[in-house]
Backbone as a printed PyTorch tensor [residue, N CA C, xyz], in Angstrom:
tensor([[[  0.7440,  -1.3770,  -0.1550],
         [ -0.3560,   0.3020,   0.4180],
         [  0.4410,   1.1990,  -0.1570]],

        [[  0.7380,   2.6820,  -0.7680],
         [  1.1390,   3.6700,  -0.7900],
         [  0.6520,   4.0620,   0.7970]],

        [[  1.7490,   4.9220,   0.7640],
         [  1.8900,   5.9760,   2.1120],
         [  1.1850,   7.1580,   1.3920]],

        [[  0.3310,   8.1490,   2.1370],
         [  0.4380,   9.2080,   1.7620],
         [  1.2600,  10.5020,   0.4320]],

        [[  2.5900,  10.2340,   1.4590],
         [  3.4680,  11.1000,   0.7750],
         [  3.9950,  10.4340,  -0.4390]],

        [[  3.8860,   9.1770,  -1.0620],
         [  3.7860,   9.1280,  -1.8210],
         [  3.5230,   8.6710,  -3.3460]],

        [[  1.6220,   9.3720,  -2.5450],
         [  1.0480,   9.3640,  -3.3310],
         [  0.8360,  10.6490,  -3.6870]],

        [[  1.2280,  11.6260,  -3.3930],
         [  1.1220,  13.4350,  -3.2040],
         [  1.9670,  13.5620,  -4.2970]],

        [[  3.7660,  13.0840,  -3.8980],
         [  4.6890,  13.1420,  -4.9620],
         [  4.8650,  12.7510,  -6.7140]],

        [[  4.2460,  11.1770,  -6.7090],
         [  4.0450,  10.6460,  -7.7170],
         [  2.6950,  11.2850,  -8.3410]],

        [[  2.9320,  11.7340, -10.1480],
         [  2.2120,  12.6080, -10.6840],
         [  1.2850,  11.6160, -11.5320]],

        [[ -0.1110,  11.6170, -11.3070],
         [ -0.7430,  10.3350, -12.0580],
         [ -1.5120,  11.4480, -13.2230]],

        [[ -0.8900,  10.2230, -14.5590],
         [ -1.3620,  10.0650, -15.5730],
         [ -2.9270,  10.5650, -16.3010]],

        [[ -3.5330,  11.6480, -16.4310],
         [ -4.9200,  10.7880, -16.8230],
         [ -4.8810,  10.8520, -18.0810]],

        [[ -4.9840,   9.8010, -19.0210],
         [ -4.8300,   9.3600, -20.4040],
         [ -6.3980,  10.3220, -20.6230]],

        [[ -7.5040,  10.4600, -20.1910],
         [ -8.1870,  10.7470, -21.3370],
         [ -8.1830,  12.3240, -21.1230]],

        [[ -8.0420,  12.9420, -20.2830],
         [ -7.3990,  14.1040, -19.7910],
         [ -6.5580,  14.9170, -21.3990]],

        [[ -5.4890,  13.5620, -21.3910],
         [ -4.4570,  13.8950, -21.9000],
         [ -4.6510,  14.1510, -23.7520]],

        [[ -5.8600,  12.9780, -24.0760],
         [ -6.0400,  12.6630, -25.0450],
         [ -7.5330,  13.9370, -25.4220]],

        [[ -8.0740,  14.1590, -24.3410],
         [ -9.4130,  15.2770, -25.1130],
         [ -9.4610,  16.7060, -24.5110]],

        [[ -8.3470,  16.8560, -23.8520],
         [ -8.3000,  17.6870, -23.0740],
         [ -6.8540,  18.8290, -22.8430]],

        [[ -5.6380,  18.3070, -23.6920],
         [ -4.2150,  18.1010, -24.1710],
         [ -3.9820,  19.1200, -25.1050]],

        [[ -3.1610,  20.4670, -25.2200],
         [ -2.9300,  20.8720, -26.9230],
         [ -1.6660,  20.1560, -27.0940]],

        [[ -1.0810,  19.1860, -27.0460],
         [ -0.5540,  18.6520, -27.3130],
         [ -0.7680,  17.8150, -28.0240]],

        [[ -1.9510,  17.5560, -27.9980],
         [ -2.7390,  16.2890, -28.9860],
         [ -3.2760,  16.9610, -30.3840]],

        [[ -3.4390,  18.8620, -30.2890],
         [ -3.8710,  18.9980, -31.3260],
         [ -3.6100,  19.0500, -32.6060]],

        [[ -2.8360,  18.8450, -32.6370],
         [ -1.7800,  17.9830, -34.1160],
         [ -2.7820,  17.1870, -34.4860]],

        [[ -2.7350,  16.1580, -34.2860],
         [ -3.6810,  14.8660, -34.2840],
         [ -4.6210,  15.2400, -34.1600]],

        [[ -5.6410,  15.6610, -33.8290],
         [ -7.0740,  15.9750, -33.5510],
         [ -7.6110,  17.3620, -35.0660]],

        [[ -5.9350,  17.5550, -35.2380],
         [ -6.5950,  18.9300, -36.3130],
         [ -6.3530,  17.6520, -37.6320]],

        [[ -5.4240,  16.5600, -37.7440],
         [ -5.3540,  16.1570, -39.4560],
         [ -6.9290,  15.1010, -38.8230]],

        [[ -6.9740,  14.6250, -38.0670],
         [ -8.6350,  14.1790, -38.2340],
         [ -9.3900,  14.9150, -38.2970]],

        [[ -9.7010,  15.8980, -37.9580],
         [-10.7960,  17.1160, -37.9850],
         [-10.5920,  17.1290, -39.3380]],

        [[ -9.7070,  17.6150, -40.3480],
         [ -9.5450,  18.0730, -41.6110],
         [-10.2330,  16.7500, -42.4400]],

        [[ -9.4550,  15.5020, -42.1000],
         [-10.0120,  14.3740, -43.0910],
         [-11.4100,  14.2150, -43.2040]],

        [[-12.3720,  14.9530, -41.5240],
         [-13.8850,  14.2710, -42.0190],
         [-14.2710,  15.5310, -42.1360]],

        [[-13.4330,  16.6830, -42.1840],
         [-14.0790,  17.9220, -42.7230],
         [-14.0130,  17.5250, -44.1300]],

        [[-13.4970,  17.1040, -44.3810],
         [-12.4600,  16.5150, -46.3570],
         [-13.6360,  16.3000, -46.9020]],

        [[-14.2230,  14.7090, -46.5790],
         [-15.1410,  13.9710, -46.5560],
         [-16.6950,  14.1340, -46.4390]],

        [[-16.8280,  15.1780, -45.4390],
         [-18.4620,  15.6190, -45.5800],
         [-17.8630,  16.8930, -46.9510]],

        [[-17.4290,  17.8070, -46.9120],
         [-16.8220,  18.6610, -47.9430],
         [-17.5400,  18.1690, -49.3470]],

        [[-16.5240,  16.9980, -49.9100],
         [-16.7690,  16.3630, -50.7830],
         [-18.0690,  15.8800, -51.2890]],

        [[-18.7060,  15.6050, -50.1760],
         [-19.3240,  14.6600, -50.3580],
         [-20.5670,  15.5560, -50.6400]],

        [[-21.3420,  17.2630, -49.7260],
         [-21.3040,  18.1530, -50.1620],
         [-21.5940,  18.5760, -51.6090]],

        [[-20.5810,  19.1250, -51.6930],
         [-19.8260,  19.8720, -53.0460],
         [-20.7950,  18.6330, -54.3120]],

        [[-20.2800,  17.6590, -54.4490],
         [-20.7690,  16.6720, -54.9120],
         [-22.4880,  16.5560, -55.2020]],

        [[-22.8840,  17.0330, -54.3160],
         [-24.2330,  16.7040, -54.2070],
         [-24.3660,  18.6740, -55.2330]],

        [[-23.8100,  19.3100, -54.4450],
         [-24.0160,  20.4330, -54.7280],
         [-23.9740,  20.7620, -56.9430]],

        [[-23.0820,  20.5050, -57.1430],
         [-22.4960,  20.6110, -58.8760],
         [-23.2410,  19.4550, -59.5230]],

        [[-24.3130,  18.7150, -58.8440],
         [-24.7590,  17.4940, -59.5240],
         [-24.9270,  18.0060, -61.2780]],

        [[-25.0490,  17.5760, -62.1580],
         [-25.2280,  18.0500, -63.6320],
         [-26.9830,  18.3250, -64.2330]],

        [[-27.7940,  17.0270, -62.6780],
         [-28.8780,  16.7180, -63.2260],
         [-29.9560,  17.8040, -62.3670]],

        [[-29.2070,  18.4430, -61.9990],
         [-29.9660,  19.6400, -60.0920],
         [-30.6660,  18.4350, -59.7380]],

        [[-30.4380,  17.2110, -59.7860],
         [-31.2750,  16.5020, -58.8940],
         [-31.1430,  16.6080, -56.8540]],

        [[-30.1010,  17.2730, -56.7300],
         [-30.5390,  17.7560, -55.3290],
         [-30.4880,  18.8510, -55.0320]],

        [[-29.9010,  20.2540, -55.4360],
         [-30.2900,  21.7350, -55.5530],
         [-31.2620,  21.8340, -57.0830]],

        [[-31.6340,  22.5350, -57.0610],
         [-32.0570,  23.3740, -58.1490],
         [-33.5470,  22.5750, -58.7660]],

        [[-33.8290,  22.8220, -60.4660],
         [-35.4950,  22.5190, -60.8280],
         [-35.1290,  21.1810, -60.0340]],

        [[-34.7720,  20.1090, -60.3370],
         [-35.4000,  19.0320, -60.0560],
         [-34.8700,  18.8650, -58.3720]],

        [[-35.0210,  19.1970, -57.1060],
         [-34.5960,  19.1090, -55.9040],
         [-35.4330,  18.1240, -55.6540]],

        [[-34.2540,  17.0520, -54.6170],
         [-35.5030,  16.2600, -54.0680],
         [-35.9310,  15.0830, -54.5160]],

        [[-35.2440,  15.1260, -55.9880],
         [-35.4330,  13.6520, -56.8320],
         [-33.9500,  12.8570, -56.3470]],

        [[-33.4220,  12.8520, -55.7930],
         [-31.9010,  12.3800, -54.7640],
         [-32.6180,  11.8470, -53.9540]],

        [[-33.0230,  12.7780, -53.0690],
         [-33.5630,  12.6410, -51.3180],
         [-35.0040,  11.5570, -51.3820]],

        [[-35.4540,  11.9070, -52.7730],
         [-36.5900,  11.0100, -52.9830],
         [-36.4680,   9.7190, -53.1980]],

        [[-35.4520,   9.4950, -54.2720],
         [-35.0190,   8.0150, -54.1740],
         [-34.5180,   7.2630, -53.5350]],

        [[-33.5960,   8.1660, -52.6530],
         [-32.5980,   7.1510, -51.6100],
         [-34.1930,   6.5110, -50.3330]],

        [[-35.0080,   7.8650, -49.6080],
         [-35.8420,   7.6450, -48.3960],
         [-36.6620,   6.3870, -48.8860]],

        [[-37.4440,   6.0380, -50.8810],
         [-38.0480,   5.1210, -50.7760],
         [-36.9670,   3.9150, -51.0090]],

        [[-35.5380,   3.5730, -50.9110],
         [-35.0740,   3.2100, -51.5150],
         [-35.0750,   2.4710, -49.4260]],

        [[-34.7290,   3.1840, -49.1020],
         [-35.1390,   3.0010, -47.7270],
         [-36.2690,   2.4460, -46.8860]],

        [[-37.3540,   2.9680, -47.4930],
         [-38.8440,   2.1060, -46.9420],
         [-38.7460,   0.6440, -47.5830]],

        [[-38.0600,   0.7260, -48.5830],
         [-37.4530,  -0.9590, -49.0630],
         [-37.1230,  -1.7930, -48.2280]],

        [[-36.5240,  -1.6660, -47.6700],
         [-36.0480,  -2.3740, -46.3490],
         [-36.5370,  -2.2680, -44.8330]],

        [[-37.8070,  -2.1180, -45.3720],
         [-38.0910,  -2.0270, -43.9200],
         [-38.8390,  -3.7040, -43.7080]],

        [[-39.1580,  -4.5830, -44.7640],
         [-39.1290,  -5.7950, -44.5090],
         [-38.5480,  -7.0060, -44.1280]],

        [[-39.5600,  -8.1420, -43.8550],
         [-38.6590,  -9.2300, -43.4090],
         [-38.2310,  -9.2910, -41.9540]],

        [[-37.9870, -10.1550, -41.0570],
         [-37.7680, -10.2760, -40.3290],
         [-36.7740,  -9.2590, -39.1280]],

        [[-35.8260,  -9.3980, -40.5340],
         [-34.3010,  -8.4640, -39.4800],
         [-34.4980,  -7.2680, -39.7150]],

        [[-35.8980,  -6.3330, -40.4190],
         [-35.1190,  -4.9640, -41.2360],
         [-34.1870,  -4.3040, -41.4130]],

        [[-33.8330,  -3.4890, -41.9010],
         [-32.1440,  -2.2550, -41.9520],
         [-33.1130,  -1.1340, -41.5060]],

        [[-34.4450,  -1.3010, -41.2470],
         [-35.1300,   0.0950, -41.3170],
         [-35.7940,  -0.0570, -39.6760]],

        [[-35.8650,   0.3450, -39.2470],
         [-36.5300,  -0.0090, -38.3070],
         [-38.1290,   0.8170, -38.6550]],

        [[-39.1260,   0.3740, -37.6580],
         [-40.9360,   1.0530, -38.3510],
         [-41.0270,   2.0940, -38.4510]],

        [[-40.2780,   2.9760, -37.0390],
         [-40.9920,   4.0790, -36.0890],
         [-39.8880,   5.1160, -37.4660]],

        [[-38.5260,   4.4910, -37.8560],
         [-38.0130,   5.9860, -38.5500],
         [-38.8020,   5.4850, -40.1030]],

        [[-39.5270,   4.0580, -40.2650],
         [-39.5350,   4.5430, -41.5840],
         [-41.0410,   4.9340, -41.5550]],

        [[-41.8600,   4.8080, -40.1120],
         [-42.9350,   6.2010, -40.2770],
         [-42.1180,   7.7200, -40.1150]],

        [[-41.6840,   8.4210, -39.9700],
         [-40.6820,   9.3510, -40.2090],
         [-40.5540,   9.2420, -41.3230]],

        [[-39.7420,   8.6940, -42.1800],
         [-39.9970,   9.0100, -43.6860],
         [-40.6280,   9.2410, -44.7220]],

        [[-41.9520,   8.6760, -44.5290],
         [-43.1130,   8.4800, -45.1370],
         [-43.9660,   9.6840, -44.1360]],

        [[-44.1120,   9.9660, -43.5780],
         [-44.5900,  10.5360, -42.9330],
         [-44.1560,  12.5930, -43.1470]],

        [[-43.0420,  12.3330, -42.8180],
         [-42.0470,  13.5290, -42.6270],
         [-41.1530,  14.1980, -43.9360]],

        [[-40.5520,  13.2350, -43.8330],
         [-38.9010,  13.3060, -44.3680],
         [-39.7240,  13.2540, -46.4820]],

        [[-40.4250,  12.5350, -46.7090],
         [-40.6840,  11.7490, -48.4250],
         [-41.4100,  12.9900, -48.4860]],

        [[-42.6000,  13.9850, -47.6150],
         [-43.1490,  14.7800, -48.0010],
         [-42.6270,  16.0980, -48.4030]],

        [[-41.4140,  16.0660, -47.9900],
         [-40.4450,  17.3570, -47.2960],
         [-39.1370,  17.2180, -48.1640]],

        [[-39.2220,  16.1450, -49.6030],
         [-37.6960,  15.8790, -49.9950],
         [-37.2490,  17.0990, -51.0620]],

        [[-37.9170,  18.5100, -51.0930],
         [-36.7890,  19.0140, -51.3990],
         [-35.7900,  19.6630, -50.4210]],

        [[-36.8220,  20.4830, -49.3800],
         [-36.4530,  20.8320, -48.2510],
         [-35.1480,  19.7380, -47.1620]],

        [[-35.5190,  18.5190, -47.6170],
         [-33.7640,  17.8870, -47.0460],
         [-33.1930,  17.9780, -48.1070]],

        [[-33.0940,  17.7220, -49.7960],
         [-32.5720,  18.0390, -50.7250],
         [-31.3160,  19.3400, -50.2120]],

        [[-32.4110,  20.1210, -50.0860],
         [-31.1150,  21.3350, -50.0680],
         [-30.4780,  21.1250, -48.1110]],

        [[-31.0430,  20.8200, -47.1160],
         [-30.3030,  20.3500, -45.6130],
         [-29.2680,  19.7240, -46.3470]],

        [[-29.5530,  18.6720, -46.8250],
         [-28.1180,  17.8650, -47.0600],
         [-26.7070,  18.0890, -47.8740]],

        [[-27.5860,  18.8030, -48.8530],
         [-26.8800,  19.2150, -49.1530],
         [-25.9930,  20.6280, -48.2840]],

        [[-26.3000,  21.7360, -48.4140],
         [-25.5310,  22.7490, -47.2620],
         [-25.4870,  22.1260, -46.5890]],

        [[-25.8330,  20.9550, -45.6840],
         [-25.5790,  20.5420, -44.3740],
         [-23.9900,  20.1220, -44.5530]],

        [[-23.8280,  19.7150, -45.3000],
         [-22.6370,  19.2920, -45.7270],
         [-21.7690,  19.9620, -46.3790]],

        [[-21.9790,  20.9660, -46.6310],
         [-20.6950,  21.5570, -46.9860],
         [-20.6410,  22.6530, -45.4980]],

        [[-21.6210,  22.3560, -45.3530],
         [-21.2990,  23.5360, -43.6500],
         [-20.3290,  23.0810, -42.8220]],

        [[-20.7630,  21.8430, -42.8850],
         [-19.8760,  20.6790, -41.8930],
         [-18.3900,  20.7830, -42.2420]],

        [[-18.2480,  20.4660, -43.0480],
         [-16.8610,  20.1720, -44.1210],
         [-16.1290,  21.8400, -43.7920]],

        [[-16.3500,  22.2030, -43.5830],
         [-16.1150,  23.7340, -43.9430],
         [-15.2670,  24.3630, -42.4200]],

        [[-16.5190,  23.6790, -41.6280],
         [-16.3480,  24.4350, -40.3860],
         [-15.2810,  23.5280, -39.7020]],

        [[-15.1210,  21.6230, -39.8380],
         [-14.8050,  21.4420, -39.4160],
         [-12.9130,  21.2900, -40.0970]],

        [[-12.5580,  21.2890, -41.7560],
         [-11.4230,  22.3300, -42.1530],
         [-10.8180,  23.2490, -41.2210]],

        [[-11.5720,  24.2580, -41.4330],
         [-11.4500,  25.3690, -40.7990],
         [-11.1500,  25.8000, -38.6740]],

        [[-11.3750,  24.4530, -38.4690],
         [-11.8550,  24.4260, -36.8810],
         [-12.8470,  25.3700, -36.1810]],

        [[-13.3990,  26.0290, -36.9350],
         [-14.4510,  26.9020, -36.3660],
         [-15.6600,  25.8160, -35.7030]],

        [[-16.1540,  26.2630, -34.8890],
         [-17.2460,  25.4170, -34.0750],
         [-17.3670,  23.7240, -34.2020]],

        [[-15.8080,  23.7030, -34.1840],
         [-15.6400,  22.0290, -34.4060],
         [-16.5970,  21.3700, -33.6530]],

        [[-16.8660,  21.6900, -32.2180],
         [-17.5310,  20.5390, -31.4730],
         [-19.0710,  20.6720, -32.2540]],

        [[-19.0420,  21.5930, -32.4700],
         [-20.7890,  21.9250, -32.8890],
         [-21.0900,  21.1330, -34.6490]],

        [[-20.2090,  21.6020, -34.9040],
         [-19.8830,  21.3890, -36.2020],
         [-19.8410,  19.3450, -36.0950]],

        [[-18.7100,  18.9030, -35.8960],
         [-18.9190,  17.6300, -35.7070],
         [-20.1200,  16.5730, -35.1450]],

        [[-20.7330,  17.5650, -33.8720],
         [-22.7240,  16.8810, -33.5700],
         [-22.8370,  16.5110, -34.4880]],

        [[-23.5170,  17.6950, -35.8530],
         [-24.5400,  17.6100, -36.8780],
         [-23.8860,  16.7070, -37.8160]],

        [[-22.1590,  16.3570, -37.7030],
         [-21.8420,  15.2500, -39.1240],
         [-22.2850,  13.8790, -38.7400]],

        [[-22.4450,  14.3070, -37.1590],
         [-22.5850,  12.3950, -36.3410],
         [-23.9770,  12.4360, -36.2980]],

        [[-25.1680,  13.4050, -36.3750],
         [-26.4470,  13.1930, -36.3070],
         [-26.4210,  13.3760, -38.1370]],

        [[-26.0520,  13.5650, -39.0400],
         [-26.5250,  12.6920, -40.2930],
         [-26.1300,  11.7120, -40.5740]],

        [[-25.1140,  11.0690, -39.9860],
         [-24.0660,   9.6740, -40.2470],
         [-25.3600,   9.2860, -39.9210]],

        [[-25.7850,   9.5850, -38.1870],
         [-27.1260,   8.5360, -37.9500],
         [-28.2120,   8.3160, -38.5250]],

        [[-28.4470,   9.6390, -39.2120],
         [-29.9220,   9.3710, -40.0550],
         [-30.0720,   8.8440, -41.2050]],

        [[-28.4970,   8.5260, -41.9860],
         [-28.0750,   7.3350, -42.7360],
         [-28.0650,   6.2120, -42.2240]],

        [[-27.7110,   5.7780, -41.3340],
         [-27.5120,   4.9280, -40.3910],
         [-28.7870,   4.4520, -41.0860]],

        [[-29.6490,   5.3400, -39.6740],
         [-30.6960,   4.4470, -39.7220],
         [-32.0770,   4.5660, -40.7010]],

        [[-31.6010,   5.2660, -41.5820],
         [-31.6880,   4.9950, -42.8150],
         [-31.3070,   3.7010, -43.9630]],

        [[-30.9230,   2.6680, -43.0430],
         [-30.3480,   1.4470, -44.1780],
         [-29.3110,   1.7660, -44.8020]],

        [[-28.2110,   2.4200, -44.2910],
         [-27.1130,   3.1420, -45.5040],
         [-25.9460,   2.9240, -44.7830]],

        [[-25.1820,   2.0110, -44.8980],
         [-23.3440,   1.3480, -44.0060],
         [-22.4110,   2.6030, -44.7510]],

        [[-22.4340,   2.3470, -45.7340],
         [-21.0380,   3.2050, -46.2170],
         [-20.0580,   3.0760, -45.1490]],

        [[-19.5110,   4.5650, -45.7150],
         [-18.6790,   4.8100, -44.5850],
         [-19.3160,   5.5360, -43.4810]],

        [[-20.2970,   5.5950, -43.0640],
         [-21.2360,   6.0860, -41.7040],
         [-20.7740,   5.7350, -40.2330]],

        [[-20.5280,   4.5600, -40.4350],
         [-20.2540,   3.9150, -39.2450],
         [-18.7280,   4.5200, -38.9520]],

        [[-18.1030,   4.7730, -39.6180],
         [-16.1450,   5.6340, -38.9420],
         [-16.7090,   6.6990, -39.1170]],

        [[-17.3630,   7.1340, -40.4600],
         [-17.1320,   8.7280, -39.5300],
         [-18.0160,   9.2400, -38.1400]],

        [[-19.2870,   8.6680, -38.5840],
         [-20.1960,   8.7460, -36.4110],
         [-19.3630,   8.4360, -35.5280]],

        [[-17.6810,   7.6710, -35.5080],
         [-17.1890,   7.4190, -34.6450],
         [-16.4020,   8.6510, -34.5380]],

        [[-15.2650,   8.6510, -35.3060],
         [-14.6630,   9.7630, -35.0390],
         [-15.2660,  11.1310, -35.1720]],

        [[-16.3350,  11.7200, -35.3460],
         [-17.2610,  12.8950, -34.8970],
         [-17.1290,  12.7170, -33.6260]],

        [[-17.5950,  11.2660, -32.8270],
         [-17.7220,  11.3050, -31.6530],
         [-16.9080,  11.8280, -30.5350]],

        [[-15.6610,  10.7760, -31.5970],
         [-14.1690,  11.4310, -30.9560],
         [-13.9800,  12.7770, -30.9600]],

        [[-14.2350,  13.7470, -32.0030],
         [-13.9940,  14.8250, -32.3030],
         [-15.2540,  16.3760, -31.2490]],

        [[-16.0890,  15.5160, -30.6600],
         [-16.8260,  16.1080, -29.6240],
         [-16.3760,  16.1330, -28.5060]],

        [[-15.4960,  15.1100, -28.1410],
         [-15.0590,  14.6840, -27.0140],
         [-14.0170,  15.4870, -27.0250]],

        [[-13.4440,  15.8620, -28.2080],
         [-12.2480,  16.3960, -28.1730],
         [-12.5440,  17.8050, -28.1860]],

        [[-13.9150,  18.0430, -27.7110],
         [-13.7110,  19.6630, -28.6260],
         [-12.8810,  20.7670, -28.2640]],

        [[-12.2390,  20.7590, -27.0090],
         [-11.5540,  21.7590, -26.3270],
         [ -9.7360,  21.8170, -27.1260]],

        [[ -9.1590,  20.6110, -27.8770],
         [ -8.6300,  20.7740, -28.4660],
         [ -8.5330,  20.4120, -29.9460]],

        [[ -9.1320,  20.0950, -30.2380],
         [ -9.6140,  19.5800, -31.3540],
         [ -9.6660,  20.7080, -32.3890]],

        [[-10.5480,  21.9230, -32.2420],
         [-10.2710,  23.3100, -33.0820],
         [ -8.7550,  23.9750, -32.4560]],

        [[ -8.5050,  23.7210, -31.7620],
         [ -7.2900,  24.3930, -31.1340],
         [ -6.0230,  24.8240, -32.5540]],

        [[ -6.2590,  24.3740, -33.4770],
         [ -4.5540,  24.5140, -34.2900],
         [ -6.1270,  24.4690, -35.2780]],

        [[ -7.3340,  25.4610, -35.1000],
         [ -7.8290,  26.2290, -36.0100],
         [ -8.8200,  27.8560, -35.6460]],

        [[ -9.8470,  27.6340, -36.2910],
         [ -9.9480,  29.3810, -36.0190],
         [-11.1410,  29.2470, -34.5500]],

        [[-11.0590,  28.2540, -33.7700],
         [-11.3880,  27.4190, -32.5560],
         [-10.2370,  28.6570, -31.3790]],

        [[ -9.6790,  28.6460, -31.9220],
         [ -8.1750,  29.0570, -30.8390],
         [ -8.4690,  30.4900, -30.4770]],

        [[ -9.1980,  31.1100, -31.4460],
         [ -9.0230,  32.6890, -31.1640],
         [-10.4040,  32.7750, -31.0320]],

        [[-12.0500,  32.1810, -31.6850],
         [-12.9430,  32.4920, -31.0910],
         [-13.4340,  32.0410, -30.1030]],

        [[-12.8780,  31.0750, -29.4440],
         [-13.2880,  30.2140, -28.3250],
         [-13.4350,  31.1520, -27.4740]],

        [[-12.2550,  31.2230, -27.0390],
         [-11.9860,  32.2730, -25.7580],
         [-12.8570,  33.6310, -26.0910]],

        [[-13.7780,  34.1990, -26.8200],
         [-13.2810,  34.9690, -26.8780],
         [-15.1610,  35.3850, -26.1990]],

        [[-15.9250,  33.9330, -26.4900],
         [-17.6280,  33.3450, -26.6360],
         [-17.1700,  32.8120, -24.7220]],

        [[-15.7850,  33.3280, -23.8910],
         [-16.1450,  32.6330, -22.5990],
         [-15.6160,  31.5240, -22.6180]],

        [[-15.0690,  30.8590, -23.5220],
         [-14.8120,  29.2650, -23.1950],
         [-12.7820,  29.6110, -23.1470]],

        [[-12.4370,  28.9010, -22.4240],
         [-11.1450,  28.4340, -21.7490],
         [-10.0580,  27.8790, -22.4160]],

        [[ -9.6910,  27.9500, -23.2960],
         [ -8.4990,  27.0610, -24.1270],
         [ -7.0560,  26.7950, -23.4840]],

        [[ -6.9860,  25.5250, -23.7480],
         [ -6.3950,  24.5050, -22.9880],
         [ -4.6310,  25.0300, -22.8760]],

        [[ -3.8590,  25.1530, -22.2070],
         [ -2.4440,  25.1570, -22.3740],
         [ -1.4670,  23.9940, -22.6010]],

        [[ -0.6580,  24.0680, -23.8860],
         [  0.5970,  23.2670, -23.6700],
         [  0.5160,  22.3690, -22.7430]],

        [[  1.0730,  22.9570, -21.1990],
         [  1.8220,  22.6870, -20.1430],
         [  0.5010,  22.1740, -19.3840]],

        [[  0.8500,  20.4340, -19.5140],
         [ -0.1630,  19.7770, -18.3820],
         [  0.0470,  20.4090, -17.4310]],

        [[ -1.3450,  20.1530, -16.4490],
         [ -2.1370,  20.5000, -14.9770],
         [ -1.4820,  19.5890, -14.1580]],

        [[ -1.1590,  19.6230, -12.8110],
         [ -0.5000,  19.0420, -12.3720],
         [ -2.1480,  18.2170, -11.3510]],

        [[ -2.3010,  16.9310, -11.0210],
         [ -2.9640,  16.2380, -10.3310],
         [ -3.0940,  16.1960,  -9.5280]]])
């Protein structure tokens, strides 16, 4: 058993604090943040520049409508990919508003991507990116969504340092949030 003197003099290493709240991990979080941001930005720009205009423009809602109808087709069987409550949401709310969702998805992906790349309101952007990933997963689409959701969750957990090498370094203190120092705190 350790004596009280040894416990007081032995520094305690807190892995979670080091990982999620220490500025020395900021380069790792910046790489992760930019990667996730790039994925969202390219997905959104691809939709925005679609030559057929099925995401934004004259035929907005066509792509979302097709995606949602495909999700509804995955509600059958003993182990459906799409749960009944989510199918009800799709049928009664999302499909009738497919045009609105088309614009929300396109510009939401672009906004999340830009915010993450710039490190601006990183936690908020990562949260909404993760929210979109969950919506896609609930609609029965796997793709990169599980990986991006996990990465978004990590970025939210690391909100104090994930944008440290970004605009959050300047913006968050002006909003009253303390930025971490590069020197670890003694426990």
